N, C-alpha and C positions, 0 to 999 in steps of 0.2 A: 254273559259269561258267568259261570258258576264258580264260586270260590269256596273250597272246602277247608282251607286253613288260613290262619291269620297271616297277613302280609306284614313283615317287620317294618317296612318303610312307612306304613300308615300310622303305626304307633309312634314311630320316631318323629314324624311330622307333627302329629298332634301334641306330643310332649314339647317339641321345640316351640310350637305356637303358644302353648300355655305359658311357658316361661317368658316368651317374647311379649305377651300382653302385659305382663308385669313391668316390662321396660317402658311402656306408656303410662300405666296406672301409677307407677312409683312417683312420677312427678306430681300427679294430682294429690297423692298422699303427702309428699314432701312439702308441698305448698298449700296444704290444709284446705283442699277442695277448690282452689283457684285454678280453673281450667284454662285461664289465659296463658298459663305456662306451657301448654302444649300447642299454642297457636302463635302467630306472628302479629296479631292485631295491635299490640301495644308498642310495636317497633316501627320507627320511621327511617332508621338508618341501620348500620351494621351493628353486630353484637359485640359485647365484651367476650373475653375468652370463656368465662363461666357460662354465659348464655349460648355461645357457639358450641361448646361441648354438649350441652343439653340438646341443641338442635341436630347435632350429628347423630346422637342416639335416636332421636325421634325420626330422623330420615330413614333409619334402618327398620324401626319398629312401629311407628305411629300409623295405625290403620293396616299395615302390611301383615302383622302377625294376627291381628283380629280377623282380617280377611282370610288368612290361611286357616285359622281355627274354624271359621264359618264354612269354608270349603270342606274341611275334614268332618264337620258335623253332617254335611251332605253325604260324604262317603260312608259315614256310620249308618245313616238312614238307608242307603242302598244295601249295605251289608245285612241290615235287619230285613229289608224287603226280600233279598235273595234267600235268607234263612226261612222266611215265611213261605216262599214259593217251594223250596225244597221239601218242607214239611207238609205242604198242602194246606196251610192255614189261611184264613181270610186275611185280607189286607185292607186297611191298616189294623183292623181287629184289636188285639190286646196291646199293640204298640201304642195306641192312644193313651193307655194308662201310664206308660212310661213318660209320655209328654205332659200329661196332667201333673205327674209327680215332679217333673223337671220344672214346670211352671211354679209349683209350690216351693221348691227348693230356691228358685230365683227370688220369689217374694220374700222368703225368710232371709236370704242373703242380702237383698235390697234393704230390708228393714233393720237388720242387726249389724251389717258390716259396711256395705258400700252402695251409694245411690246410683252408681253407673253400672249396675248389674246387667249382664248380657243374657242370662239364662232364660228370663221370661220372654224376651224377644225371640230367642231360639226355639222355645217351646211353641209359640204361636206360629212361627215360620214353618216348623217341622210338621205341624198339623196340616197346613195348607199344602206343603210340598208332598206329604204322604198321599193326599188325594190326587194331586197332579200325576204322581208316579203311577198310581193305580190305573190311570187311563192310557198309559203306554207312551211309546217314544214320540209319537206325533204331538201329544199333549205337552210333553217335556220340551220339545223343540219350540213349540208355539209360545209356551210360557217363558222360555229363555229370551226370546225376542221381545215379547211384550213387556215383561218386568225389567229386563235389561235396558231397553230403549226408554221406558218411562223414567227409570232412575237416572240414566245418563242425561236426558233432557232436563230433568229437574235440577241436577247439579250444575249443568252448563248455564241454565237461567240464573242460578245463584251467582255463578262466576261473572256473568255479564253485568248483573246488578252491582256486584262488588267493584268491578272495573269502572263502573259509572259513578262510584262514590258511595254506594249503600253498603258499606262494610258492616259485618256483624260485630256487635259490641258485647263485651262481657263485663260491663260496668255493674256496680252494685253487689260485688262479691265480698266486700269487707265484713258484713255480718256473718257470712258463712265461715270466713277465715277465723273470725273471733270465736265462733261457736266451736270449731274444731281445735282451736288453741286452748280455750278456757272452759268449754262446756263439758258436762258429764256425758257418759255413754248414753244414759237415758234421755238426756236433752237432745242428743243427736238423733236417737230413734224417733222421738217426737217430731223433730224437724223434718226428717225424711218422710214420715207419714203425712204430715201436714202439707208438704209440698210434693206429694206423690205424683200428680199429673205433670207437674213441671219437670221433674226428673225422669219421667218416662217418655218425654217428648222424643229424645233421640232413639229410644228403643222402638217407637212406632215409626219414626222417620226412616229408619234403615230397613224396615221389613221388605220393601221391594228389592233392595240390594241383597238382603239375606236370601230371599227366594231365589234370585239369580245365582248366587254363589252356592247355595245348597244344591240346586239343579246342576250347576257346573261340576260339583263334586260327584253327583250321580253319573254324569256323562264321562268324567275322567275315570271313574271306577269301571264303568262298562267298557271303556275303550282300552283297558289294561294298562293304564299309566303307572300303576303302583306295583306291577309285577316285575320280577327280576330277569325276565327274558329279553331278547333283542327288541321285540316290539315295544316293551315298556321303556327300555333305554332310549330308543329313537323318539318316542313320544315325549319323554322328559327332556331330551335335547332340544326339541322344538319349544317347549315351555321355557327352558333356560334362555334361548335366544330372544323370546318375547320379553322376558323379564329384564335382560341386560340391555337390549337395544331399544325397547319402547318404555318399559317400566322405570328404569333408572333415570333417563333424561326427564321424564314427566315428573318424577318425584323430587328431582333437584329443585323444582319450583318452590319447595318448602323453604328454601333459603332466601326467597324474595320477601322482605319484610312488608308489613302493611295490612296483612290479613286477607287479601284478595284471593289467594290460592289455598287458604286453610281448608275450606270445604272440598274443593276439587281434589286436592292431594289425598286427604283422608278417606273420602268416600267414592272417588272415581279412579284416580291414578294408583292409589295404594294397592287395590286388588290385582292390578296388572303385575306389580312386583311380587304379589303373593304367589301367583302361579309360577313366577320365575324362581321363587324359593323352592318350589317343588322340584324344579329341574336342578337347582344348585345342590340341595340336600340329597337328591337322588344320585348325583355324582359323588358326593362326599361319602355316602354310605358304602360305596364300592371300595373305599380305602380301608382295607381289612385290618391294618395295624391299629385302627381306632375303633374296632368292633365293640370293645368294652364301653366306650363312650356312647356309641349309637344305641347300645342296649340300655344304658342308663336313661337316655332320652325316651326310649321305647317304654320303659317302666313308668315314667311320668305320663306318657300317653295312655297307658292302661288304667291309670287312676287320675285322669285329667280333671274330673270334677272335684275330687278331694284336694288336689294340688291348687286348683284355681281358687277355691274358697280359702284354703290354708294360707296362701301367699297374701291374700287381702286381709285376713285376720292379723297376721304377723305385722304387716305394714301398718295397720291401724294402731297396733300396740306401740310400734316404734315411733310413729310421727304424731299421733294425736295427744292432746293435753292430758287425758285421763290415763295415758300410758307413759312412755318415756318422754314424751313432749319434745321431740326433736324437729317437728315441723317448722319450716321457715328459718332454721338455724344452720343448715348445712349447705356447702357449696356443691357444685355439680359432680366433682370427682368423688366426694363422699356419698352422694346419692347413688351414683353409678356403682360404687363399691358395695353399698347395701343391696342393690338389685342383684349383683353378681353373687354376693354372699347368700342371699335368700335362694337364689337359683341352685347353688351348690348344696345348700341345706335340703332343698326339695329332692334333688337327685339322690341324696343319701337316704332320706325318709322313704321315698318311693322304692328304692332298692330293698330296704328292710321289709316294707309292707308286702311287696310282690314276692319276695323270697320266702317269707314265713306264712303269709295269709293269701297270696295269689290275687288279692283284690284290695282296693282302697276302702277306707271306712264308709265313705258316703256311697260308694258304689254297692257295698255290702248292704247298707241300710235300704237303698232303693230297691235292690233285687228282692230282698225279703219282704219289704212293704208291698211291692207289686204282686208278689206271689200270694201274700195273705189276702189281697183283695180279689185277684182273679180266680183263686181256687174256691172261693165261696159260692 
């Protein structure tokens, strides 16, 4: 399927996913790097109202919006592939430079802003997927089965181990909390670099899942899921049913304390709800009275890299000790309020940038940097 114009649903979904990832990361910032606050491993019974509110938010966003963002990166890769084919360019060809630059952006983001950066993992994934796509539909189908099955088996083995009592522990995070509460920005940079391999463990661990979701995005794009015709609507209706009837029940396991379902929900069940979100948002975009809102989300999507980095920078300033120092001092309602406020702020900033400059600052830098390299 050849696409000659930008499909608005794609930008909207990407924008929604970027803001949704902050819904997970905001708790890591708010609790000063203590990732136990996005898990249930420290709980043996029911939660207080404060903890319950946090888990409700995490039910909707933890892993789901990251999964959606990953799928949308695959969609973007397919769009680049289609563009290369229309122009008769070699594939992956110059696209590799984009991925090298993305990796460097991720490394800088990891070092200066946040240790749980996803850009480096996406860059490595995209290089692998670009070559899989090069070999055609059969290679894509085979890779979907291989990487999807490998990832599912790995997560299910972790689940079995957890049910047998080998729960993952996040002990020993007190020094991290103390660093983010009292340390300087330069001390935090040094800490991230010193513990580079440790904090890149997840980025490596999720590569099989990323490959599967990238390729799923490619397949969804080729099957016309994002188009506004009847075929697209019917396809999104099927995704909607998958998300509601399969994704929601499986993700409700997040409310079982003890930590056994933390990994399966985030890394296996969450992506099922991610594709459900495509169906849900596909229905919402047809409600024309809110076109102005869908356009704002689309503007976030057009400068998703800039918004992703910006939201993490602002969250660092709000919560870390070298900034406003609010980490560990707010309740869940206040943290949720900050997340929503930052989301509204980004909607406004993206609107101004797209209206006046047609592109985000980091997207502009990347475009011109790659042009300067490839034209030599």
